[in-house]
N, C-alpha and C positions, 0 to 999 in steps of 0.2 A: 170124175174128170181125169183125163189122161195126163199124168205128170211127166213121164219119161218119153221124150219126143225130140225131134229136131225142128227148129223154126228157120225156114228159109226167108231171109229178110232183105228188104230194101231200106237203106239208111239214107237220110237226107239232112243236110245242114244248109241253112240260109242265114247269112249275116245281113242285117238290114241297115245298120248304122255303125260307124260313120260312112262306110262305103259298102255297097252291096257285093256280096260274094257268096256263091252257092255251089254245091256239088252233091253228088249222090253216088252210092256204090252198093254192091250186092254182097251179102255175107250169110253165114248161118250161125245159129247159136244153139247150144244144147240146153234142153229143159230136163232136169233130173230131180227126183225125190232125194233129198240128202241122205236119207236112211238106206237108199237102194243103190248108191254109187258102187259099193264093192260088188254087188250082185251083177250090175251092168258090166263091170270090168271083167268078171268071170265069163260073161256071155259073149262079149265082143273081143276078139283076139287083139285088135289094134287100138283098143282103148284101155287105159289104166288109171288107177287112183294112186296118186303120190309116187308114181314110178314113171320112168321114161317109156314112151311109146309113140306111135304115129300121132295119136291124140291122147290127151290126158287131162284130168282135173287134179290140181294140187291144192291142198288145204292152205298152204302158206300164201297163195295168191289172193286169199279172201280174208274176211274179218278174223283177226288173230289178237286176242288179249292175253295170250300165254296160258289159256286154260286147256287142259287135256280134254280130248273128246272130239277134236276136229271142228269143222265149220259150224255144225249145229250147236255144239256146246258154247262156242265163242259168240255166235249170234245171239243165243239165249241170254248169255251174260251181258252182252251189250244192251239188249233190250231191257234187262233188269236194271242196268245202270241208268237207263232213260226213264225208269218208272213204268215200264210196260211188261206185263206178264205174258209169257208164252207157255201155254199148257203143255205138260209133259207128253200128252198124246197127240199134239198138233202135228199136222203134216207140213213139211217145209219144202217148197219147190225152189230150186235155183235155176235161173236162166243166165247163161254166161258163154263167153267164148272159150273154147278149150285151148290148152297148150297144143302146139304143133311141133313134133320132134323136139320136145323139151322146152321150146320157147313160147312164152305167152305174154300177152298184154291185153288187159280188160279195161277199156276206158269206162265202162259201166256194166254192172251186173245187177240182177234183180232177184229179190226173195219174195215169194208169195206164201203166206202162212194161212192155213185153214184148219178148222176144228176137225176132230176125228170123224164127224158126220158130213164134212165137206163144206161147211159154212165159211166164207172168207172172213178172216180176222184182221189182217194187217198186210201191208206191203212195205218193202224196204229197198231203196236204191243205194247201191254201193258204187261210189264214183272214185276213180283212180286217175291221177295225172301222170305225166311223163317222168316225174321225179319218183314215181312209185309210192307217193303219199296217197292216203285213202281217207275218205269221209263217208259216213253212212247217214241216210235221211229216212226216217220212218214216216209212213203215210197211213193215217188211221181214219181218214174220212172217205167212205165209199158212197158215191153219189147214186141217185136213182138210175143213172145211165150205166151203172156197172163199172165206173172209172174211179180208181183211187186218185185223190187230188190233194195236193198241198203246195202252197206258195210259202217259201222260207228263205231267209238270208243264206246266201251261198257260203260266205266266209271260208272260201277255199280257192286256191290258185289252180284253176283248171287250164287256162290258156294265157299266154303273155299278151293276148289281144282282147282279153275280157277282164274287167276290174273284179277282183275277188269280193268287193263289197256289193256286187249286184245281188239280185234275188233269183232263185230257181223257181219256176212254176212247173211242178210235176203233174202229169196226167198219165196214169198207168192203167191200161186195160188188163182185165183178167185173161190170161192165156187160155184160148179154146181152139177151135179150128182156125180162127184168125186171132191175131194179137197186134195191138197197137200201143205205142208209147209216144208221148210228146214231152220234151223237156225244153222249156224256153227260158231265156235270160231276160230279166226286166231291170230297168233303172227307173224306180218309182212307177209311173204309169206307161212308160215307153218300152215297148218290146224291142230288144236289141238283137237277139239271136234265136233262131228256130231250129230245133233238132227233132227228128221224128224217126221212128222205127215202125215198119209195117211188115208183119210176119205171117207166114202160112205154115201150119203144122204138117210135118211129115213123120212117118214112122221112124223110130230109132232102131235101126237094124244094122248088122255087120256089113251087109252089101251096100246100103245107102251111105253109111259113113265112109266106107272105102271109096265109093264113087265121088263123094264130096272132097276127098283128098286131091282128086284131079280137077273137079269142077271149080274148087276154090283153093288153088295151090298156095301153100305157105300163108294161110289166113292171117296169122298173128303178125307176120312181117308186112303183109299188105296194109293192115290197120295202122301200125306205127309209121309205115312209110307214107301213107296218105296224110297223117297228122302233120308230119314234118314238111311234106311237099306243099300243102295248103298254107302252112305257117309261112313258108318262103314267099308264096304268092301274096299273102297279106302284107308281109314286110315290104315287098316291092310296090304294093299299092299305097305304102306309107300310112297304113292303119296305125293309130297310136299304140305304143308298146308299154306294158306295165311290168316293171322290174319286180321280181319276186321279193328281193330283199328290201325294197322300198315300201312294201305293203304288208309287213309282218302283222300289223295291228288288225288286218282284215282276214287273217288266217287263223281260225280258232278251232279247237277240238279236232285237230288233225291226227290221224293215226300214222305211224311210221314217219314222223316228221323229218324232213330233210335238215341237214346241218344249217342251212340258211335261216331256219326259224330259231336256232339256238344261239347264233353268234351275237355277242354283245348284249345278251339278255341277263337280267339279275338272277 
């Protein structure tokens, strides 16, 4: 299976309650074998690893437990902390938004782990909020339909308009020529928010990546800008607002915790 690629994606969000609000937009994401990022950086002049460039992937934007060895070593350590073994010869694919001119924001990235012979072993969703806090969710159930699935307590402050105490329902397709992801919010049996990614694989080449600098200008700024713009629209619609400091008890196992989670704590 081709790991190093670009996925040109349509992203859609639809809030169902308490008021309907929907929007969609076009982006691209990089799909890379973690062990081959340095080689990709040598091959493509305007792509770098841990250095400034037109596009780049920086280790500190992803799972970081302070362990040397970059993203892979820290992901392996996190999995071990969760009681999950990642074989030393496993292949790990990261799907993520690159930094653009040194600026990056990844609301969600995905890791797909497969054995040396190509058998799927595990998927991990890496969710980041605008406070730059991070939380990882491991998915170890692969259905007969080829979709990784897990429904789990969110316990993470993703949006001021979504209670951190809701549940995430993850459905992650295995990236191939096409790729699809659904991440929905549930309150018990009521679906509150729908999020979807639909991607088409493109070759990862220097010429295509340069073209995407024009086709998707300032990708990272666009993503963070859309988040704040639609938050403003929800506020104007008077959608209930959840203060981060009022819901500390529903924010658990957060990486890079904001100071709001530390104030007045024993």
